[in-house]
Backbone as a ProteinNet text record, in pm:
[ID]
protein_1_A
[PRIMARY]
XXXXXXXXXXXXXXXXXXXXXXXXXXXXXXXXXXXXXXXXXXXXXXXXXXXXXXXXXXXXXXXXXXXXXXXXXXXXXXXXXXXXXXXXXXXXXXXXXXXXXXXXXXXX
[TERTIARY]
9995	10000.9	9991.5	10080.9	10082.9	9986.2	9976.9	9893	9980.1	9926.2	9994.6	9912.7	9979.1	9908.7	9977.9	9898.9	9953.9	9885	9961.1	9904.3	9818.7	9704.9	9611.4	9572.2	9528.3	9480.6	9351	9266.6	9142	9151.7	9103.9	9104.3	8967.3	8913.4	8785.6	8801.8	8921.4	8954.3	9096.6	9142.7	9277.8	9379.7	9487.6	9586.5	9724.8	9825.3	9965.7	10009.8	10058	10098.8	10213.7	10205.7	10312.5	10339.5	10459	10496.3	10403.4	10339.5	10247.4	10121	10095.2	9975.8	9981.2	10101	10108.1	10093.5	10071.7	10069.8	9933.8	9827	9692.9	9616.8	9581.1	9514.2	9366.1	9275.7	9131.4	9079.6	9022.7	8975	8823.2	8755	8609.3	8574.1	8525.3	8490.5	8350.3	8271.5	8130.1	8104.9	8198.2	8180.9	8232.5	8298	8351.5	8492.9	8547.8	8682.7	8786.8	8889.5	8998.7	9127.3	9227.3	9359.9	9454.9	9539.2	9644.3	9778.8	9871.8	10007.5	10103.3	10185.5	10282.4	10405.2	10475	10604.9	10708.7	10819.3	10928.9	10977.7	10995.5	11041.6	11178.8	11263.9	11398.3	11392.9	11296	11281	11228.2	11126.7	11063.9	11143.5	11223.6	11310.5	11252	11338.6	11300.5	11226	11130.1	11055.9	10937.2	10914.4	10803.4	10670.8	10576.9	10448.4	10336.3	10254	10135	10010.3	9904.6	9779.5	9672.9	9598.4	9495.1	9362.8	9259.8	9131.4	9013.5	8924.6	8799.8	8700	8694.2	8601.2	8464.8	8455.2	8326.8	8241.6	8308.9	8235.8	8177.7	8234.2	8178.9	8281	8403.3	8511.8	8477.3	8391.7	8349.2	8243.1	8187.4	8083.5	8141.9	8072.5	8115.9	8148.9	8268.7	8307.5	8355.4	8369.1	8407.9	8529.6	8607.3	8725.6	8835.6	8930.7	9043.7	9173.7	9250.3	9375.5	9490.7	9586	9707.9	9820.5	9883.5	9980.2	10121.9	10225.4	10361.5	10408.5	10513.8	10576.7	10629.7	10662.6	10723.2	10842.2	10848.9	10961.6	10969.5	10863.7	10862.7	10756.4	10748.5	10667.5	10588.2	10481.1	10407.1	10403.8	10464.8	10473.6	10516.3	10613.8	10673.2	10596.6	10478.9	10401.7	10397	10390.1	10384.1	10243.9	10145.9	10004.1	9941.3	9997.6	9938.8	9863.4	9798.8	9716.7	9580.9	9475.4	9344	9273.8	9191.6	9095	8960.5	8906.7	8780	8677.8	8690.9	8597.1	8539.6	8410	8353.2	8418.3	8464.2	8529.6	8662.5	8721.6	8848.1	8965.8	9080.3	9203.3	9325.7	9432.8	9555.4	9675	9766	9884.2	10008.4	10096.5	10219.7	10341	10456	10583	10684.3	10771.4	10869.4	10999.6	11068.3	11202	11312.6	11282.2	11381.1	11461.5	11423.2	11497	11402.1	11315.8	11223.3	11093.5	11063.4	10944	10865.6	10739.9	10650.4	10597.8	10573	10521.6	10392.5	10295.3	10168.4	10193.7	10163.9	10179	10048.1	9939.4	9806.5	9699.1	9588.8	9474.4	9350	9240.1	9111	9002.5
10221.8	10218.9	10071.8	10029.5	9894.5	9872.9	9750.2	9717.4	9662	9672.8	9621	9504.9	9393	9272.9	9229.2	9212	9161.6	9029.2	8950.8	8820.1	8850.5	8783.1	8809.4	8678.2	8694.6	8577	8616.8	8518.3	8541	8470.3	8542.3	8486.8	8502.3	8393.3	8393.7	8371.4	8337.8	8310.7	8353	8336.2	8370.2	8309.7	8381.9	8332.6	8386.7	8319.5	8363.5	8387.9	8508.1	8539.7	8449.3	8400.6	8325.3	8387.4	8373.4	8439.1	8400.6	8281.6	8241.4	8327.9	8404.9	8483.8	8610.7	8656.1	8772.7	8905	9012	9145.1	9183.4	9144.6	9191	9084.5	9115.4	9022.4	9062.6	8986	9013.8	8936.6	9009.5	8947.5	8964.5	8851.8	8848.7	8860.3	8971.8	8997.6	8958.1	8909.9	8883	8775	8682.1	8573.2	8599	8710.6	8744.2	8803	8825.6	8886.1	8794.6	8856.1	8780	8842.2	8760	8804.8	8749.8	8836.9	8796.5	8825.6	8734.1	8748.8	8771	8874.9	8910.1	8818.2	8809.1	8739	8827.1	8771.7	8854.4	8952.5	9075.6	9178.2	9144.7	9091	9050.7	8934.9	8850.1	8735.3	8776.1	8864	8901.7	9011.2	9087	9187.6	9328.4	9427.8	9566.7	9607.4	9697.3	9752.8	9666.7	9557.5	9471.3	9534.4	9551	9615.7	9508.6	9518.2	9429.9	9518.9	9479.5	9549.1	9456.3	9500.3	9424	9499.5	9433.3	9491.4	9415.2	9479.2	9419.3	9407.7	9295.9	9277.7	9232.3	9188.3	9149.1	9269.6	9381.6	9505.3	9512	9434.8	9435.5	9467.6	9502.9	9522.2	9626.9	9720.7	9823.8	9782.5	9666.8	9612.4	9540.3	9545.4	9480.5	9331.5	9292.9	9148.6	9107.2	9199.3	9163.2	9242.4	9299.6	9372.1	9283.8	9347.4	9272.7	9322.4	9233.4	9264	9211.2	9295.8	9252.8	9267.5	9156.7	9161.1	9124.7	9184.2	9152.7	9014.6	8962	8842	8868.6	8764.8	8775.7	8869.6	8958.3	9052.8	9151.3	9179.8	9278.6	9386.8	9483	9602	9647.3	9713.6	9791	9933.7	10024.6	10163.5	10169.5	10089.3	10093.6	10018.3	9960.1	9888	9738.3	9656.3	9510.8	9455.9	9539.1	9494.5	9478.7	9530.6	9522	9647.2	9631.6	9742.2	9681.9	9764.2	9715.7	9785.9	9708.3	9765.8	9757.8	9875.9	9880.6	9965.7	9977.3	10055.5	9962.3	9956.7	9872.6	9900.7	9795.4	9800.5	9876	9887.5	9956.5	9879	9947.4	9880.1	9930.8	9860.1	9891.4	9855.7	9948.5	9921.4	9934	9833.3	9828.8	9810.2	9859.1	9835.5	9791	9695.7	9635.8	9715.1	9724.6	9787.7	9689.6	9557.1	9456.1	9418.4	9482.1	9453.5	9388.6	9472.8	9416.2	9494.8	9574.4	9661.7	9669.7	9693.5	9730.6	9868	9944.6	10079.8	10099.3	10166.7	10194.2	10307.3	10281.2	10386.7	10429.2	10359.7	10400.1	10326.1	10393.5	10338.4	10406.4	10326.4	10388.2	10322.1
8060.1	8207.3	8248.4	8339.2	8385.6	8502.2	8543.8	8657.1	8770.3	8891.2	9007.5	9060.3	9078.9	9130.1	9258.3	9363.1	9488.8	9529.3	9597	9644.5	9767.1	9779	9888.1	9954.5	10083.2	10154.2	10232.5	10252.2	10325.8	10458.6	10566.2	10699.8	10761	10820.7	10891.5	11039.8	11081.4	11220.1	11251.7	11373.3	11412.5	11318.2	11289.7	11196.5	11230.6	11185.8	11191.7	11048.1	11017.6	10884.1	10838	10715.6	10651.1	10520.2	10463.7	10338	10224.4	10233.6	10131	10131.4	10238.3	10249.6	10161.3	10119.3	10036.3	10114	10037.9	10096.7	10157.3	10089	10125.2	10203.7	10327.4	10414.7	10431.7	10376.4	10382	10500.7	10598.5	10723.2	10734.2	10747.7	10758.8	10907.5	10951.6	11090.2	11124.5	11029.2	11051.5	11155.4	11170.4	11265.4	11407.4	11428	11561.2	11551.5	11667	11675.7	11606.2	11544.2	11481.6	11523.5	11554	11590.5	11486.2	11430.6	11337.1	11400	11390.2	11445.6	11329	11343.1	11242.8	11248.9	11141.3	11143.9	11211.2	11247.8	11301.5	11197.2	11236.9	11147.3	11086.1	11167.4	11119.5	11023.2	11037.6	10950.3	10810.5	10815.8	10687	10611.5	10683.5	10619.6	10624.9	10622.1	10620.1	10494.9	10509.6	10398	10354.2	10423.4	10385.4	10429.9	10338.4	10365.8	10373	10473.3	10491.3	10502.9	10439.3	10446	10498	10599.5	10660.3	10640.6	10589.4	10558.5	10616.4	10682	10734.5	10621.3	10555.4	10444.9	10493.1	10619.4	10675.3	10710.1	10737.4	10767.1	10908.1	11001.6	11139.3	11247.9	11212	11308.2	11415.5	11385.3	11478.9	11576.5	11559.5	11645	11766.9	11876.7	12001.7	11978	12016.2	12005.7	11868.5	11777	11638.7	11588.2	11676.9	11638.8	11584.7	11518	11465.2	11531.5	11588	11651.8	11569.8	11535.4	11467.3	11572.7	11606.7	11710.5	11661.1	11720.4	11673.6	11723.9	11667.4	11714.5	11856.2	11926.4	12063.9	12061.3	12157.1	12175.8	12061.5	11994.1	11888.1	11915.6	11829.3	11855.3	11729.4	11756.6	11653.9	11705.1	11637.2	11687.7	11834.6	11870.3	12004.9	12113.8	12079.8	12176.1	12148.6	12250.6	12231.7	12223.1	12252.9	12254.5	12118.1	12017.1	11886.2	11842	11728.8	11671	11635.1	11652.5	11626.7	11510.4	11444.9	11349	11423.7	11456.2	11530.3	11459.1	11331.5	11248	11142.6	11120.4	11021.5	10887.3	10820.5	10690	10699.8	10814.6	10834	10779.4	10779.5	10731.6	10811.6	10797.9	10869.2	10774.8	10760.3	10674.8	10763.6	10753.4	10831.5	10745.6	10794.5	10727.1	10828.7	10790.6	10882	10871.3	10987.6	10988.7	10969.7	10965.5	10945.1	11071.6	11181.4	11310.9	11408.6	11470.3	11573.7	11577.3	11472.6	11480.1	11346.1	11363.9	11258.5	11289	11180.6	11196.4	11116.7	11178.7	11111.9	11016.6	10889.4	10787	10724.3	10768.6	10721.6	10801.9	10815.1	10890.4	10844.1	10834	10802.3	10887.6
[MASK]
++++++++++++++++++++++++++++++++++++++++++++++++++++++++++++++++++++++++++++++++++++++++++++++++++++++++++++

């Protein structure tokens, strides 16, 4: 049986996703709210999966939520406002359509 290895990045403050960040985004919510901005769906290509995880364990606490927002003129599940992780140690999984949208395919 083989193993699966994905590139990961750690974020302690607001960030804009770059291809060097890899698939798995570890977000430390212990210091306060964090906003991550997605790349353009058309730029990154269809079928691209990104996973965001609250490793700080505080996203459900007041003032410490995590917001993942789309690039300008793009959508997450049809909305421009983004998607939130508001559960301690929660996660959010998104997939790109390669045009102008990201879709939530998992959440905890």
